[in-house]
C-alpha positions as CSV (number, residue, x, y, z in Angstrom):
1,M,-5.9,-6.0,-3.8
2,S,-3.1,-4.8,-5.4
3,P,-3.0,-2.1,-8.3
4,N,-2.9,-4.7,-10.3
5,T,-5.4,-6.1,-9.9
6,H,-8.1,-3.6,-9.8
7,V,-7.0,-3.0,-13.7
8,D,-7.2,-6.5,-14.4
9,A,-11.1,-6.2,-13.1
10,L,-10.7,-3.2,-14.7
11,T,-10.2,-4.3,-18.6
12,W,-12.4,-7.4,-18.5
13,L,-15.9,-4.6,-17.2
14,Y,-14.2,-2.4,-20.4
15,Q,-14.3,-5.1,-22.3
16,K,-18.1,-6.6,-21.7
17,V,-19.3,-3.1,-21.6
18,T,-18.2,-1.8,-25.0
19,G,-17.0,-5.4,-26.6
20,T,-13.3,-3.7,-27.5
21,L,-9.8,-4.0,-25.0
22,P,-8.8,-0.8,-23.1
23,G,-6.3,1.0,-25.9
24,S,-4.7,2.5,-22.4
25,I,-5.9,2.8,-18.0
26,A,-4.1,5.5,-16.3
27,P,-4.3,6.2,-12.1
28,L,-5.7,9.1,-11.5
29,P,-5.0,11.0,-7.9
30,R,-6.2,9.9,-4.9
31,S,-8.5,11.8,-3.5
32,G,-9.1,11.5,0.3
33,S,-11.4,8.6,0.2
34,A,-10.8,4.6,-0.1
35,R,-12.4,4.5,-3.5
36,V,-9.8,4.8,-6.3
37,Y,-10.1,6.0,-9.6
38,Y,-8.2,5.3,-13.5
39,R,-8.7,6.2,-16.6
40,I,-9.6,4.1,-19.4
41,T,-8.8,4.8,-23.5
42,S,-9.4,3.1,-25.8
43,D,-11.2,4.2,-29.9
44,Y,-14.3,3.8,-29.6
45,L,-14.9,5.6,-25.8
46,T,-13.1,7.0,-22.3
47,C,-15.0,6.7,-19.1
48,I,-14.1,6.9,-16.1
49,G,-12.7,2.8,-13.7
50,T,-14.4,2.7,-9.5
51,Y,-12.8,0.8,-7.5
52,N,-14.4,0.5,-3.5
53,G,-14.4,-1.6,-1.6
54,D,-17.7,-1.4,-0.3
55,V,-19.9,-2.7,-1.7
56,R,-22.9,-0.5,-0.3
57,E,-22.1,2.6,-0.2
58,N,-21.3,1.3,-4.6
59,E,-25.4,0.3,-4.2
60,T,-26.0,4.0,-3.0
61,F,-23.9,5.9,-6.0
62,I,-25.2,4.0,-8.7
63,Y,-28.9,4.1,-7.0
64,L,-28.7,8.0,-6.5
65,A,-26.8,8.4,-10.2
66,K,-30.2,6.7,-11.4
67,H,-32.9,8.5,-9.6
68,L,-31.3,12.2,-9.8
69,S,-31.1,11.3,-14.0
70,Q,-34.3,10.8,-14.1
71,R,-34.9,14.0,-12.4
72,N,-32.4,15.9,-15.0
73,I,-29.7,16.9,-12.7
74,P,-26.3,16.2,-14.5
75,V,-24.5,14.0,-13.2
76,P,-22.3,11.2,-14.4
77,Q,-23.8,7.9,-15.9
78,I,-23.0,4.4,-14.9
79,L,-22.1,2.7,-17.9
80,G,-21.5,-0.8,-17.0
81,V,-21.3,-2.2,-12.7
82,S,-18.3,-5.6,-12.0
83,E,-21.2,-9.1,-10.1
84,C,-18.9,-9.1,-7.7
85,K,-20.2,-4.8,-7.6
86,K,-16.5,-3.9,-6.0
87,Y,-15.5,-1.6,-9.8
88,Y,-17.6,0.2,-11.6
89,L,-17.4,2.5,-15.3
90,Q,-18.7,6.2,-15.2
91,T,-18.2,8.6,-18.0
92,D,-15.9,10.7,-17.5
93,L,-16.5,14.7,-17.2
94,G,-12.2,15.3,-17.9
95,S,-9.7,16.4,-15.1
96,L,-11.3,20.2,-15.0
97,S,-13.4,21.3,-11.3
98,L,-14.9,24.7,-10.2
99,Y,-12.7,24.6,-7.5
100,D,-9.7,24.9,-10.8
101,I,-11.4,28.0,-11.5
102,I,-12.1,29.3,-8.5
103,T,-8.8,29.8,-7.4
104,N,-6.8,30.3,-10.2
105,P,-5.5,34.3,-10.7
106,D,-6.2,34.2,-14.4
107,A,-10.1,33.3,-14.1
108,D,-12.2,35.7,-15.8
109,A,-14.1,36.8,-12.3
110,F,-17.6,38.1,-13.9
111,E,-17.2,34.4,-16.0
112,T,-16.7,32.8,-13.0
113,E,-19.8,34.2,-10.8
114,K,-21.8,33.3,-13.8
115,L,-21.0,29.6,-13.5
116,L,-22.1,30.0,-9.0
117,V,-24.4,31.1,-10.3
118,K,-25.5,28.2,-12.2
119,V,-24.3,25.9,-9.9
120,V,-26.4,26.9,-7.0
121,S,-29.5,26.9,-8.9
122,D,-28.6,23.5,-10.0
123,L,-28.0,22.5,-6.7
124,A,-31.8,24.4,-5.1
125,K,-32.7,22.1,-8.1
126,F,-30.2,18.8,-6.5
127,N,-32.1,19.3,-3.0
128,M,-35.7,19.2,-4.3
129,F,-36.2,17.6,-7.0
130,G,-34.1,15.2,-5.0
131,F,-36.0,14.2,-2.7
132,E,-39.1,13.8,-5.0
133,G,-39.1,9.9,-5.1
134,I,-36.2,9.1,-2.9
135,D,-35.5,5.2,-1.9
136,E,-35.1,6.2,1.7
137,L,-33.9,2.6,2.5
138,M,-31.3,3.1,-0.7
139,L,-29.5,5.3,1.1
140,Y,-26.0,4.8,2.9
141,P,-24.1,5.4,5.6
142,I,-27.9,6.7,7.1
143,P,-30.6,8.2,5.7
144,R,-31.3,11.0,7.8
145,F,-29.8,14.7,8.7
146,D,-30.7,14.1,12.6
147,V,-29.3,14.1,15.8
148,K,-27.8,11.3,15.4
149,S,-25.7,12.8,12.4
150,V,-25.2,16.0,13.8
151,M,-23.5,14.7,17.1
152,W,-21.2,13.0,14.8
153,D,-20.4,15.8,13.1
154,L,-20.0,18.2,15.5
155,Y,-18.2,15.4,18.2
156,Y,-15.2,14.9,14.5
157,F,-14.4,18.6,15.7
158,K,-14.1,18.0,19.2
159,Y,-11.9,14.7,18.5
160,C,-9.9,15.3,15.5
161,F,-9.3,19.2,15.3
162,I,-9.5,20.6,19.0
163,K,-8.2,17.4,21.0
164,P,-4.9,17.9,18.3
165,S,-4.5,21.0,18.7
166,G,-3.7,21.0,23.1
167,V,-6.1,23.6,23.0
168,A,-7.2,23.0,27.0
169,F,-10.8,23.0,26.9
170,N,-14.1,22.4,29.4
171,E,-15.8,19.6,27.7
172,A,-19.3,20.3,29.7
173,E,-19.4,23.6,28.1
174,L,-18.7,22.7,24.9
175,E,-21.3,20.5,25.1
176,K,-24.1,22.8,26.1
177,V,-23.6,24.5,22.6
178,F,-23.6,21.1,20.7
179,D,-26.7,20.7,22.0
180,Y,-28.2,24.1,21.3
181,L,-26.6,24.2,17.7
182,S,-28.4,20.5,16.6
183,A,-31.7,22.1,18.0
184,I,-31.2,24.9,15.5
185,V,-29.8,23.0,12.3
186,L,-33.0,21.0,12.7
187,G,-34.9,22.9,13.0
188,G,-35.8,24.3,10.0
189,D,-37.0,22.3,6.4
190,N,-35.6,18.8,6.1
191,R,-37.5,18.3,2.8
192,F,-35.0,18.4,0.9
193,L,-32.0,15.9,-0.8
194,Q,-29.0,16.4,1.4
195,F,-26.3,17.0,-1.6
196,R,-23.2,16.2,2.0
197,D,-20.4,16.8,0.1
198,F,-21.2,19.9,-2.1
199,Q,-18.2,21.6,-2.3
200,S,-16.4,22.7,-5.3
201,R,-13.8,20.0,-6.3
202,N,-16.8,18.5,-7.0
203,V,-18.3,20.4,-9.7
204,M,-17.2,19.7,-13.1
205,V,-16.6,21.9,-15.9
206,T,-17.3,20.4,-18.9
207,P,-18.1,21.5,-22.6
208,Q,-21.6,20.4,-22.2
209,G,-22.3,22.1,-19.0
210,L,-21.6,21.4,-15.0
211,Y,-21.9,17.8,-13.7
212,Y,-21.5,16.8,-9.8
213,I,-20.0,14.0,-8.0
214,D,-19.8,12.6,-5.0
215,F,-23.3,12.5,-4.3
216,Q,-23.0,9.1,-3.3
217,S,-22.9,10.2,1.2
218,A,-26.6,12.3,0.0
219,R,-29.4,11.5,2.7
220,I,-33.3,13.4,3.9
221,G,-32.3,16.3,5.4
222,S,-31.1,20.4,5.6
223,G,-30.3,22.3,1.0
224,L,-29.4,24.7,3.3
225,Y,-25.8,22.5,4.9
226,D,-25.7,22.5,1.2
227,L,-24.4,25.7,0.0
228,A,-22.7,26.4,3.1
229,S,-19.9,23.6,2.6
230,L,-20.1,25.8,-1.1
231,L,-20.0,30.0,0.5
232,Y,-17.6,28.4,3.5
233,Q,-15.3,26.2,1.5
234,A,-11.9,27.5,3.0
235,K,-9.7,27.7,-0.5
236,A,-13.5,29.3,-2.4
237,N,-12.9,32.4,0.1
238,F,-14.9,33.9,-1.2
239,S,-16.1,38.0,-0.2
240,N,-19.7,38.3,2.2
241,A,-21.4,40.3,-0.5
242,L,-21.0,37.5,-3.3
243,R,-22.6,34.9,-0.5
244,N,-24.9,36.8,0.2
245,K,-26.2,37.2,-3.6
246,L,-26.0,33.3,-4.0
247,L,-27.8,32.8,-0.8
248,Q,-31.1,35.1,-2.1
249,L,-31.0,33.5,-5.1
250,Y,-30.7,29.6,-3.3
251,I,-33.8,31.2,-2.0
252,D,-35.2,32.5,-5.6
253,E,-34.9,29.1,-6.6
254,L,-36.7,27.0,-3.9
255,E,-39.8,29.5,-4.1
256,T,-40.4,28.4,-8.1
257,N,-41.3,25.5,-6.9
258,R,-42.5,25.6,-3.2
259,T,-42.5,28.3,-0.3
260,A,-38.9,28.6,1.1
261,G,-40.2,31.0,4.0
262,K,-37.1,33.4,3.2
263,A,-37.4,34.6,6.9
264,N,-36.1,32.1,9.2
265,I,-34.2,30.7,6.0
266,L,-32.2,33.7,6.9
267,S,-32.1,33.8,10.6
268,L,-30.9,29.9,10.3
269,F,-28.0,29.7,8.0
270,P,-25.6,31.8,10.0
271,Y,-25.7,29.0,12.1
272,M,-25.6,26.2,9.4
273,A,-22.6,27.4,7.8
274,I,-21.0,28.1,11.9
275,F,-22.3,24.2,11.9
276,R,-20.7,23.1,8.3
277,I,-17.2,24.9,9.2
278,L,-17.6,22.8,12.8
279,Q,-17.4,19.7,10.8
280,T,-15.0,21.1,8.1
281,L,-12.6,22.0,11.1
282,G,-12.5,17.8,12.0
283,A,-12.1,17.0,8.7
284,Y,-8.8,19.6,7.9
285,G,-7.1,18.3,12.1
286,F,-8.0,14.6,10.9
287,R,-6.0,15.4,7.3
288,G,-4.3,17.9,8.5
289,L,-2.6,17.8,12.3
290,M,-3.1,13.8,12.1
291,E,-2.4,12.9,8.9
292,R,0.0,15.7,8.3
293,K,-1.5,16.2,4.5
294,A,-0.2,19.5,3.6
295,H,-3.5,20.7,2.0
296,F,-5.8,20.6,4.6
297,I,-3.3,22.1,6.9
298,Q,-3.8,25.0,5.0
299,S,-7.3,25.9,4.9
300,I,-6.9,26.2,8.4
301,P,-6.6,29.7,9.2
302,I,-9.0,30.2,7.0
303,A,-11.9,28.8,8.3
304,M,-11.1,29.8,12.0
305,Q,-11.3,33.2,10.0
306,N,-15.2,32.3,9.0
307,L,-15.4,31.0,12.0
308,G,-14.6,33.7,14.4
309,N,-16.8,36.4,11.0
310,L,-19.7,34.3,11.8
311,L,-19.7,33.8,15.5
312,E,-20.0,37.0,15.7
313,S,-22.1,38.4,13.1
314,V,-24.7,35.7,15.4
315,S,-23.7,37.4,18.2
316,D,-26.0,34.6,20.8
317,N,-24.5,34.3,23.8
318,N,-25.4,31.0,23.8
319,L,-22.5,31.1,21.6
320,Y,-19.7,32.7,23.9
321,Y,-18.2,29.5,25.1
322,L,-17.3,28.5,21.0
323,N,-16.4,32.5,20.5
324,Q,-14.0,32.3,23.0
325,L,-12.4,28.9,22.1
326,Q,-13.2,30.0,19.1
327,L,-10.2,33.0,19.5
328,E,-8.1,30.8,20.9
329,L,-8.4,28.5,18.5
330,S,-7.5,31.0,16.0
331,Q,-3.7,31.7,18.2
332,L,-2.5,28.9,16.7
333,F,-3.3,28.9,13.4
334,K,-3.0,33.0,12.9
335,V,-2.1,34.3,9.4
336,E,-0.1,37.4,8.9
337,N,-2.6,40.3,7.5
338,D,-0.3,42.3,4.4
339,E,-4.0,43.0,2.8
340,Y,-2.2,46.2,3.2
341,F,0.5,45.7,1.0
342,N,0.1,45.5,-2.7
343,G,3.5,44.6,-3.7
344,L,5.3,40.6,-3.8
345,T,5.8,39.6,-0.1
346,L,8.6,36.3,0.6
347,K,8.9,34.7,3.3
348,V,12.8,33.4,3.8
349,Y,13.2,30.4,6.4
350,S,16.6,29.8,7.3
351,F,15.5,26.0,9.4
352,S,17.3,23.0,10.9
353,I,15.8,19.4,8.5
354,K,16.7,17.8,11.7
355,N,13.7,19.8,13.0
356,E,11.1,20.5,11.5
357,Y,10.4,22.1,7.7
358,P,8.8,26.1,6.9
359,P,5.8,26.3,7.4
360,L,3.0,26.2,4.3
361,H,1.5,29.4,4.0
362,P,-2.5,29.0,4.5
363,E,-3.2,30.5,1.1
364,H,0.1,29.2,-1.9
365,G,1.8,26.9,0.1
366,G,4.5,26.9,-2.5
367,G,7.5,27.9,-3.5
368,F,11.3,26.6,-3.5
369,V,13.7,25.0,-0.4
370,F,16.7,24.1,-0.5
371,D,18.6,21.8,1.1
372,C,22.4,23.4,1.5
373,R,24.4,20.1,3.8
374,V,25.7,19.8,0.0
375,L,27.8,23.3,1.2
376,P,31.4,22.6,3.3
377,N,30.1,22.9,6.5
378,P,31.8,24.9,9.1
379,G,30.2,24.0,11.9
380,Q,32.1,20.8,12.2
381,L,34.9,23.1,12.5
382,D,35.4,24.7,16.3
383,E,36.3,27.9,15.4
384,Y,32.7,28.2,14.2
385,K,30.5,25.7,15.4
386,D,29.4,28.4,18.4
387,L,29.2,31.1,15.9
388,T,25.8,31.5,13.5
389,G,26.2,32.0,9.6
390,L,25.0,35.5,10.9
391,D,29.1,36.1,12.3
392,K,31.7,37.3,10.3
393,P,34.2,34.6,10.8
394,V,31.7,32.1,9.9
395,I,30.9,34.6,6.0
396,D,33.9,35.6,5.1
397,F,34.2,31.2,5.8
398,L,31.8,30.9,3.2
399,N,32.7,33.4,1.3
400,S,36.0,32.1,0.6
401,N,34.1,28.8,-1.2
402,S,33.6,29.0,-5.0
403,E,30.7,25.7,-4.3
404,V,29.8,28.2,-2.6
405,K,29.3,31.4,-4.3
406,I,27.7,28.8,-7.1
407,F,24.7,27.5,-5.2
408,C,24.2,31.5,-4.0
409,S,24.8,32.7,-8.1
410,N,22.4,29.7,-8.8
411,V,19.1,30.3,-6.1
412,S,19.8,34.3,-6.6
413,K,19.4,33.6,-10.4
414,L,15.8,30.5,-10.3
415,V,15.0,32.5,-7.4
416,M,14.4,36.2,-9.5
417,E,13.4,34.4,-12.3
418,T,10.4,33.4,-10.1
419,I,9.6,37.0,-8.7
420,D,9.8,38.9,-11.2
421,K,6.9,36.6,-13.3
422,Y,5.0,36.2,-9.8
423,L,4.9,40.9,-10.2
424,A,4.2,40.4,-13.1
425,R,0.8,38.7,-12.4
426,N,0.3,40.0,-9.3
427,F,0.6,37.2,-7.2
428,K,1.1,38.4,-3.3
429,H,2.5,35.3,-1.6
430,L,6.1,33.5,-2.6
431,S,8.6,31.1,0.1
432,V,12.3,30.0,0.0
433,G,13.4,28.1,2.3
434,F,17.6,26.9,3.7
435,G,18.0,23.7,5.4
436,C,20.8,22.7,6.8
437,T,22.1,20.2,9.2
438,G,21.5,22.6,12.8
439,G,19.6,24.7,10.8
440,Q,22.4,27.6,12.4
441,H,25.0,28.1,10.2
442,R,24.9,27.4,6.4
443,S,21.0,27.4,5.4
444,V,21.5,31.0,7.6
445,F,24.9,32.4,5.2
446,C,22.7,31.8,2.3
447,A,19.1,33.4,3.6
448,E,20.6,36.1,4.0
449,H,22.9,36.7,1.0
450,L,19.3,35.5,-1.1
451,V,18.0,38.7,0.8
452,E,20.7,40.8,0.3
453,M,20.4,40.9,-3.4
454,L,17.1,40.8,-3.3
455,K,17.4,44.2,-2.0
456,G,19.9,45.5,-4.3
457,N,17.2,44.3,-7.5
458,Y,14.1,45.0,-6.3
459,G,12.5,48.6,-4.3
460,D,10.9,48.5,-1.0
461,N,7.0,49.4,-3.1
462,A,7.1,45.6,-5.1
463,L,8.5,43.4,-2.8
464,K,8.2,43.2,0.9
465,I,10.8,40.5,2.5
466,V,10.2,38.8,5.6
467,V,13.2,37.2,7.2
468,N,13.0,33.8,9.8
469,H,16.0,32.0,11.2
470,I,14.2,29.5,12.8
471,E,16.8,27.3,15.5
472,L,18.6,31.3,15.8
473,E,14.8,32.2,17.0
474,K,14.8,29.4,19.3
475,R,18.0,30.1,21.5
C-alpha cells in the first residue's frame, strides 16, 4: 500500500472522528518496526495517525491502551480506529523522549535522575497493576514469558549476532548455557505484565508528565526483564551506582503492594540483565551487522562491555563458556579506552571510497567525511602511481595545485570551528575522514595536511589526534 493511500485513509478516519479535515499530514521518521506514523494537525486537534498491516497486533495495542489507562498508567489514548483495523489515531505526545534527555551531554544530571526515579516507579506500577484483570487471550504474539519465549530470544542472539560475527563457537556448550539461563530467569515471580520493550525511547516526556508507548508486545512474565531493559540500554550507559539505586527503588515500590522478596530479586537480577543483553545483541546483530544500520552498530561495544561486567560480577561456573565467548566477541567490537584523556580525541582517517568508510565511534557515530576525488589525481601519473600521499613528490605535486590549497583551507577552517565548539562544550570525540578512489594519494595527503594544521593551533592537553590511513595499513 502506497504512502498516498495511507494519507487518504487517515484523512478519512480523522474526518470521521473530528468532523473536520486535517490541515496537514506529515510522515514521522521510521523506527525499527513495520508501523508507519504520521503527525496529523489542524486547528481542532493534533494527533498521531498509525498504519500497521498486522491487525492482530493493532487489536492488542488498542486493548492494552484501554486496560492500562483504566489503571491510571499514562499511555496514549486511542481516538479512532478504521473498520479494517489497520489504521488508528492516538494521542500526540510530542517528540521528546527520555532517550533524548539522557544522551544529551548538556542535560542537568539531577533533573535527569529525578525523571529516572519517576520512570522506575511507573514501571513497577505498570508491572503490578497492568497484570490485574489482564485478558491473557488478548496478548500477542504470545501471552506469556515462558520457555519458548526465552529460547526465541537466546536463538536471536545466536543466529543474528554470533553467526554473522564469524566467530567459531561450540553449539552444544552454548545450548547448555541457554538451558541454564532459561531455568534461572523463569524461576522468579512471573505475576506481572511485562512491558517487553521498556527502554528510554519508549518514554515520552511531555508538559503533562511522562507517557509510555510501544507496549503492544506485552506479556505475562517477570518485571525484572523490563527493569534490565531500561538500566542496561547500551546508549544510556548508566553508572553501576545509579543502576543499584534504581533497582532498590523498584523493589521498594513493589513492596508497597506485595511481598517482593528482596533477596531473591537481588540474586536474580544480574542473570536477567545478562539474558536481556543477549537478546539485545541479537537485535543489534540483525539491524546492525546484517542490515548495516549505524545506530545499532554503535551500540554493540557498549553492550559487550556491559555483558562482560555482569558475567564477572556473578562468577558462575555454569556461564564459563559464555564468558569465554564474550571475551572473543569483544575483540571484534573493541572500543579504544580514552578515559584517561580529559580533552577532545580527534580521529583522522584516509580511506578508499571503493572499499569501506571509516568505522563509526560507538558513542557519537559522527563527524565529517570529505570526498577528495574532486582534486587532481596523482595516482593517474606514472611517476606517482607507486607512491603515496606520505611521499615528498606527491606532496609537492598536490601542494603546487591551487584547487588543493583552497580545498584544504576550507576543510581546515570548518574542522577548527567545530573543534572550538566541541572543546567549549567538553565533548570527547570527533572524527574526520578523507576519501579518494584508491585511498593512497589525495586522501592521505589531505589527512596529513589537516593534522599538521591542527598541531600548530592546539596543545596536546586539549586535543589528542589519532591518524589511521586505512588502505596504507593493509599493505
